[in-house]
MDTraj code that builds the backbone (N, CA, C; nanometers):
import mdtraj as md
import numpy as np

residues = "MET GLY MET ASN LEU ASN ARG PHE CYS TYR LEU LEU LEU ALA LEU ALA ALA VAL GLY SER LEU LEU THR LEU HIS PRO ALA ALA VAL TRP PHE LEU LEU ALA SER LEU LEU THR PHE ILE ILE TYR GLY VAL ASP LYS THR ALA ALA ARG LYS ALA TRP ARG ARG VAL PRO GLU SER THR LEU LEU VAL LEU GLY VAL VAL GLY GLY TRP PRO GLY ALA ILE VAL GLY GLN GLN LEU PHE ARG HIS LYS THR GLN LYS GLN PRO PHE LYS THR PHE PHE PHE ALA SER VAL ILE VAL ASN VAL ILE VAL LEU ALA GLY LEU TYR TYR MET THR THR LEU THR ARG".split()
xyz = np.array([
    [0.0706, -0.1227, 0.0193],
    [0.0184, 0.0141, 0.0014],
    [0.0843, 0.1193, -0.0172],
    [0.2001, 0.1397, 0.0709],
    [0.2661, 0.2796, 0.0988],
    [0.3330, 0.2801, -0.0271],
    [0.4014, 0.1725, -0.1151],
    [0.4680, 0.2044, -0.2302],
    [0.3485, 0.2222, -0.3348],
    [0.2390, 0.1918, -0.3242],
    [0.1490, 0.2117, -0.4245],
    [0.0988, 0.3844, -0.3746],
    [0.0758, 0.4016, -0.2844],
    [0.0533, 0.5728, -0.2414],
    [0.1700, 0.6501, -0.2852],
    [0.2913, 0.5906, -0.2835],
    [0.4090, 0.6674, -0.3162],
    [0.4232, 0.6825, -0.4704],
    [0.3975, 0.5612, -0.5278],
    [0.3756, 0.5557, -0.6922],
    [0.2499, 0.6532, -0.7567],
    [0.1246, 0.6538, -0.6656],
    [0.0277, 0.7316, -0.6973],
    [0.0533, 0.8677, -0.6841],
    [0.1284, 0.9289, -0.6067],
    [0.1669, 1.0573, -0.5853],
    [0.2684, 1.1045, -0.7067],
    [0.3571, 1.0325, -0.7579],
    [0.4593, 1.0388, -0.8529],
    [0.3569, 1.0519, -0.9987],
    [0.2580, 0.9621, -1.0259],
    [0.1848, 0.9546, -1.1288],
    [0.0894, 1.0928, -1.1535],
    [0.0143, 1.1382, -1.0155],
    [-0.0173, 1.2672, -1.0097],
    [0.0798, 1.3928, -1.0694],
    [0.1821, 1.3642, -0.9947],
    [0.2965, 1.4814, -1.0497],
    [0.2930, 1.4563, -1.2052],
    [0.3259, 1.3589, -1.2614],
    [0.3488, 1.3132, -1.4168],
    [0.2232, 1.3811, -1.4893],
    [0.0972, 1.3364, -1.4662],
    [-0.0176, 1.4060, -1.5187],
    [-0.0292, 1.5780, -1.4960],
    [0.0130, 1.5970, -1.3899],
    [0.0257, 1.7582, -1.3634],
    [0.1110, 1.8213, -1.4956],
    [0.2260, 1.7280, -1.4991],
    [0.3355, 1.7931, -1.5796],
    [0.2572, 1.7875, -1.7561],
    [0.2039, 1.6921, -1.7830],
    [0.1536, 1.6559, -1.9067],
    [0.0372, 1.7820, -1.9218],
    [-0.0346, 1.7661, -1.8475],
    [-0.1576, 1.8535, -1.8479],
    [-0.1063, 2.0153, -1.8402],
    [0.0006, 2.0387, -1.7777],
    [0.0571, 2.1886, -1.7954],
    [0.0981, 2.2325, -1.9449],
    [0.1831, 2.1268, -1.9975],
    [0.2184, 2.1469, -2.1047],
    [0.1298, 2.1807, -2.2295],
    [0.0005, 2.1407, -2.2133],
    [-0.0959, 2.1223, -2.3001],
    [-0.1661, 2.2715, -2.2992],
    [-0.1337, 2.3587, -2.2077],
    [-0.1706, 2.4896, -2.1817],
    [-0.0871, 2.5993, -2.2607],
    [-0.1659, 2.7322, -2.2403],
    [-0.0910, 2.8300, -2.3009],
    [0.0194, 2.8723, -2.2314],
    [0.0215, 2.8811, -2.0949],
    [0.0973, 2.9129, -2.0050],
    [0.1634, 2.8076, -1.9272],
    [0.2357, 2.7077, -1.9930],
    [0.2722, 2.5880, -1.9150],
    [0.3586, 2.6209, -1.7749],
    [0.4463, 2.7123, -1.7664],
    [0.5088, 2.7252, -1.6297],
    [0.4350, 2.7548, -1.5367],
    [0.3309, 2.8606, -1.5603],
    [0.2363, 2.8989, -1.4437],
    [0.1380, 2.7920, -1.4211],
    [0.1010, 2.7671, -1.4960],
    [0.0000, 2.6201, -1.4702],
    [0.0647, 2.5031, -1.3975],
    [0.2138, 2.4544, -1.4222],
    [0.2748, 2.3596, -1.3627],
    [0.2869, 2.4165, -1.2439],
    [0.3382, 2.5333, -1.1830],
    [0.3347, 2.5565, -1.0384],
    [0.2362, 2.5580, -0.9925],
    [0.1155, 2.6160, -1.0397],
    [-0.0289, 2.5947, -0.9695],
    [-0.0702, 2.4580, -0.9403],
    [-0.0544, 2.3622, -1.0274],
    [-0.0603, 2.2299, -1.0189],
    [0.0142, 2.1489, -0.9161],
    [0.1753, 2.1888, -0.9213],
    [0.2237, 2.1255, -0.8443],
    [0.2080, 2.1902, -0.7002],
    [0.1926, 2.2902, -0.6812],
    [0.1549, 2.3463, -0.5449],
    [0.0062, 2.2945, -0.4756],
    [-0.0677, 2.2992, -0.5855],
    [-0.2048, 2.2142, -0.5091],
    [-0.1910, 2.0697, -0.4778],
    [-0.1134, 2.0112, -0.5393],
    [-0.0905, 1.8546, -0.5793],
    [-0.0177, 1.8270, -0.4248],
    [0.0558, 1.9146, -0.4059],
    [0.1473, 1.9111, -0.2919],
    [0.0822, 1.9383, -0.1793],
    [0.0168, 2.0529, -0.1500],
    [-0.0657, 2.0605, -0.0525],
    [-0.1762, 1.9716, -0.0305],
    [-0.2342, 1.9065, -0.1135],
    [-0.3308, 1.8023, -0.0812],
    [-0.2694, 1.6798, -0.0306],
    [-0.1314, 1.6576, -0.0732],
    [-0.0794, 1.5324, -0.0310],
    [-0.0275, 1.5597, 0.0795],
    [0.0033, 1.6639, 0.1475],
    [0.0491, 1.6961, 0.2822],
    [-0.0692, 1.6846, 0.3768],
    [-0.1770, 1.7121, 0.3508],
    [-0.3008, 1.7040, 0.3893],
    [-0.3155, 1.5367, 0.4009],
    [-0.3036, 1.4551, 0.3045],
    [-0.3300, 1.3186, 0.3285],
    [-0.2267, 1.2462, 0.4004],
    [-0.1063, 1.2918, 0.4105],
    [0.0190, 1.2463, 0.4821],
    [-0.0323, 1.2798, 0.6363],
    [-0.0696, 1.4082, 0.6642],
    [-0.1145, 1.4189, 0.7986],
    [-0.2366, 1.3648, 0.8444],
    [-0.3386, 1.3004, 0.7641],
    [-0.4200, 1.2116, 0.7892],
    [-0.3746, 1.0722, 0.8497],
    [-0.2770, 1.0385, 0.7123],
    [-0.2415, 0.9112, 0.7691],
    [-0.1532, 0.8854, 0.8827],
    [-0.0858, 0.9824, 0.9109],
    [0.0041, 1.0303, 1.0789],
    [-0.0846, 0.9788, 1.1702],
    [-0.2144, 1.0618, 1.1846],
    [-0.2782, 1.0444, 1.2754],
    [-0.3560, 0.9133, 1.2860],
    [-0.3922, 0.8305, 1.1781],
    [-0.4738, 0.7017, 1.1867],
    [-0.3737, 0.5987, 1.1805],
    [-0.2213, 0.6206, 1.1793],
    [-0.1467, 0.5123, 1.1803],
    [-0.1243, 0.4433, 1.0407],
    [-0.1871, 0.5108, 0.9292],
    [-0.1724, 0.4327, 0.7886],
    [-0.0515, 0.4769, 0.7420],
    [-0.0035, 0.3765, 0.6328],
    [0.1043, 0.4047, 0.5569],
    [0.1389, 0.5478, 0.5218],
    [0.2394, 0.5905, 0.5303],
    [0.2606, 0.7423, 0.4996],
    [0.3463, 0.7604, 0.3542],
    [0.3236, 0.9058, 0.3255],
    [0.4290, 0.9293, 0.2040],
    [0.5503, 0.9408, 0.2709],
    [0.6477, 0.9093, 0.1626],
    [0.7841, 0.9328, 0.2220],
    [0.8191, 1.0453, 0.2223],
    [0.9130, 1.0906, 0.3117],
    [0.9613, 1.2480, 0.3291],
    [1.0399, 1.2834, 0.2040],
    [1.0765, 1.1607, 0.1440],
    [1.1675, 1.1872, 0.0153],
    [1.0926, 1.2570, -0.1143],
    [0.9388, 1.2003, -0.0959],
    [0.8297, 1.2267, -0.1896],
    [0.8172, 1.3511, -0.1607],
    [0.7854, 1.3796, -0.0417],
    [0.7305, 1.5377, -0.0030],
    [0.8499, 1.6355, -0.0553],
    [0.9832, 1.5974, -0.0237],
    [1.0889, 1.7116, -0.0521],
    [1.0977, 1.7089, -0.2124],
    [1.0722, 1.6015, -0.2819],
    [1.0740, 1.6196, -0.4298],
    [0.9803, 1.6989, -0.4767],
    [0.8439, 1.6613, -0.4153],
    [0.7055, 1.7733, -0.4587],
    [0.7728, 1.9027, -0.4755],
    [0.8295, 1.9279, -0.3389],
    [0.8615, 2.0756, -0.3099],
    [0.9456, 2.1012, -0.3997],
    [1.0366, 2.0410, -0.4547],
    [1.1766, 2.0895, -0.5101],
    [1.1374, 2.1042, -0.6593],
    [1.0229, 2.0452, -0.7172],
    [0.9793, 2.0717, -0.8654],
    [0.8978, 2.1667, -0.8528],
    [0.8626, 2.2363, -0.7634],
    [0.7590, 2.3560, -0.7884],
    [0.6375, 2.3449, -0.6850],
    [0.6357, 2.2509, -0.6220],
    [0.5015, 2.2654, -0.5292],
    [0.5558, 2.3143, -0.3814],
    [0.6626, 2.3990, -0.3663],
    [0.7118, 2.4237, -0.2433],
    [0.6087, 2.5511, -0.1825],
    [0.5346, 2.6133, -0.2635],
    [0.4175, 2.7189, -0.2258],
    [0.3413, 2.6430, -0.1610],
    [0.2587, 2.5256, -0.2098],
    [0.1549, 2.4246, -0.1447],
    [0.2142, 2.3788, -0.0103],
    [0.3392, 2.3170, -0.0363],
    [0.4047, 2.2533, 0.0949],
    [0.3938, 2.3490, 0.2317],
    [0.4373, 2.4683, 0.1719],
    [0.4516, 2.5721, 0.3001],
    [0.2946, 2.6112, 0.3521],
    [0.2075, 2.6228, 0.2629],
    [0.0502, 2.6467, 0.3091],
    [0.0391, 2.5246, 0.4006],
    [0.0392, 2.4000, 0.3166],
    [0.0003, 2.2577, 0.3851],
    [0.0797, 2.2512, 0.5449],
    [0.1998, 2.2590, 0.5335],
    [0.2656, 2.2837, 0.6368],
    [0.1823, 2.3470, 0.7617],
    [0.1403, 2.4810, 0.7326],
    [0.0877, 2.5427, 0.8137],
    [-0.0313, 2.5223, 0.8632],
    [-0.1074, 2.4998, 0.7718],
    [-0.2799, 2.4599, 0.7905],
    [-0.2968, 2.3373, 0.8434],
    [-0.2216, 2.2266, 0.8285],
    [-0.2288, 2.0985, 0.8928],
    [-0.1376, 2.0678, 1.0057],
    [-0.0397, 2.1546, 1.0142],
    [0.0564, 2.1389, 1.1004],
    [0.1145, 2.0081, 1.1157],
    [0.2189, 2.0073, 0.9772],
    [0.2502, 1.9077, 0.9489],
    [0.3766, 1.9227, 0.8826],
    [0.4731, 1.8448, 0.9292],
    [0.6158, 1.8725, 0.9294],
    [0.6862, 2.0018, 0.9424],
    [0.6487, 2.0657, 1.0394],
    [0.6852, 2.2079, 1.0913],
    [0.8206, 2.2150, 1.1790],
    [0.8111, 2.0833, 1.2369],
    [0.9291, 2.0746, 1.3455],
    [1.0343, 1.9738, 1.3109],
    [1.0039, 1.8783, 1.2321],
    [1.0814, 1.7563, 1.2344],
    [1.2184, 1.7891, 1.1734],
    [1.3204, 1.7324, 1.2382],
    [1.4498, 1.7566, 1.1756],
    [1.4928, 1.6272, 1.1142],
    [1.5612, 1.6072, 1.0222],
    [1.6311, 1.7255, 0.9463],
    [1.5262, 1.7512, 0.8264],
    [1.4073, 1.7167, 0.7864],
    [1.3244, 1.7482, 0.7029],
    [1.3089, 1.8729, 0.6759],
    [1.2826, 1.9753, 0.7814],
    [1.2780, 2.0943, 0.8062],
    [1.3883, 2.1881, 0.7072],
    [1.5198, 2.1238, 0.7876],
    [1.6460, 2.1932, 0.7043],
    [1.6597, 2.1736, 0.5548],
    [1.6277, 2.0148, 0.5236],
    [1.6652, 1.9971, 0.3589],
    [1.5176, 2.0887, 0.2963],
    [1.3820, 2.0758, 0.3567],
    [1.3049, 2.1582, 0.2675],
    [1.3375, 2.3100, 0.2791],
    [1.3872, 2.3882, 0.3482],
    [1.4218, 2.5226, 0.3378],
    [1.5095, 2.5213, 0.2547],
    [1.6309, 2.4279, 0.2698],
    [1.7230, 2.4547, 0.1556],
    [1.6574, 2.4282, 0.0257],
    [1.5932, 2.3615, -0.0080],
    [1.5174, 2.3087, -0.1546],
    [1.4274, 2.4358, -0.1732],
    [1.3812, 2.5194, -0.1012],
    [1.3132, 2.6247, -0.1303],
    [1.3869, 2.7539, -0.1739],
    [1.4906, 2.7545, -0.1062],
    [1.5981, 2.8418, -0.1459],
    [1.6529, 2.8262, -0.2572],
    [1.7158, 2.7154, -0.2969],
    [1.7472, 2.6655, -0.4235],
    [1.6344, 2.6817, -0.5553],
    [1.5441, 2.6573, -0.5154],
    [1.3989, 2.6800, -0.5988],
    [1.4087, 2.8260, -0.6431],
    [1.3922, 2.9100, -0.5498],
    [1.3542, 3.0499, -0.5710],
    [1.4995, 3.0890, -0.6670],
    [1.6305, 3.0637, -0.6049],
    [1.7287, 3.1141, -0.6763],
    [1.7250, 3.0491, -0.8565],
    [1.6721, 2.9343, -0.8523],
    [1.6950, 2.8864, -0.9979],
    [1.5738, 2.9879, -1.0815],
    [1.4465, 3.0001, -0.9854],
    [1.3531, 3.0653, -1.0972],
    [1.3881, 3.2066, -1.1275],
    [1.4394, 3.2650, -0.9794],
    [1.5303, 3.3908, -1.0263],
    [1.6249, 3.4271, -1.1580],
    [1.7205, 3.2833, -1.1674],
    [1.8236, 3.2922, -1.2554],
    [1.7345, 3.2981, -1.3816],
    [1.6278, 3.1767, -1.4126],
    [1.5900, 3.1610, -1.5512],
    [1.5025, 3.2998, -1.5721],
    [1.4441, 3.3719, -1.4772],
    [1.3420, 3.4776, -1.5208],
    [1.4693, 3.5978, -1.5910],
    [1.5873, 3.5830, -1.5050],
    [1.6764, 3.6905, -1.5400],
    [1.7253, 3.6639, -1.6816],
    [1.7748, 3.5402, -1.7001],
    [1.8064, 3.4857, -1.8518],
    [1.6997, 3.5207, -1.9528],
    [1.5754, 3.5103, -1.9242],
    [1.4657, 3.5082, -2.0339],
    [1.4215, 3.6706, -2.0637],
    [1.4695, 3.7450, -1.9593],
    [1.4719, 3.8969, -1.9666],
    [1.6042, 3.9736, -2.0644],
    [1.6857, 3.9014, -2.0490],
    [1.8406, 3.9220, -2.1417],
    [1.8211, 3.8775, -2.2938],
    [1.7197, 3.7834, -2.3025],
    [1.7022, 3.7287, -2.4540],
    [1.5963, 3.7962, -2.5294],
    [1.5347, 3.9183, -2.4590],
    [1.4055, 3.9968, -2.5063],
    [1.4630, 4.1121, -2.5706],
])
top = md.Topology()
chain = top.add_chain()
for i, resn in enumerate(residues, 1):
    res = top.add_residue(resn, chain, resSeq=i)
    for name in ("N", "CA", "C"):
        top.add_atom(name, md.element.get_by_symbol(name[0]), res)
traj = md.Trajectory(xyz[None], top)
């Protein structure tokens, strides 16, 4: 079941990627879908933690944040009070947000140079 839940998370992420490519603004839609998906998965994982069910691996939660779902992760962490204190997860997550923002800023800067 746990592995199936993990695979399901990645399947949803892949569907979000394909769906975003089919839109006029794929990057914006990707970040919206990745954030929404990540938010929902944080809620599912919090419910699983409360009921002692199989959990979403921390590595999957980190991957969801790294690929663009970090805004949804931040909202989910605060709203569900989930993964806000746990170390080293908190440190890895914070570092992934910083790297993500730096990469996005760099990409934005590069696209403005080419205009």
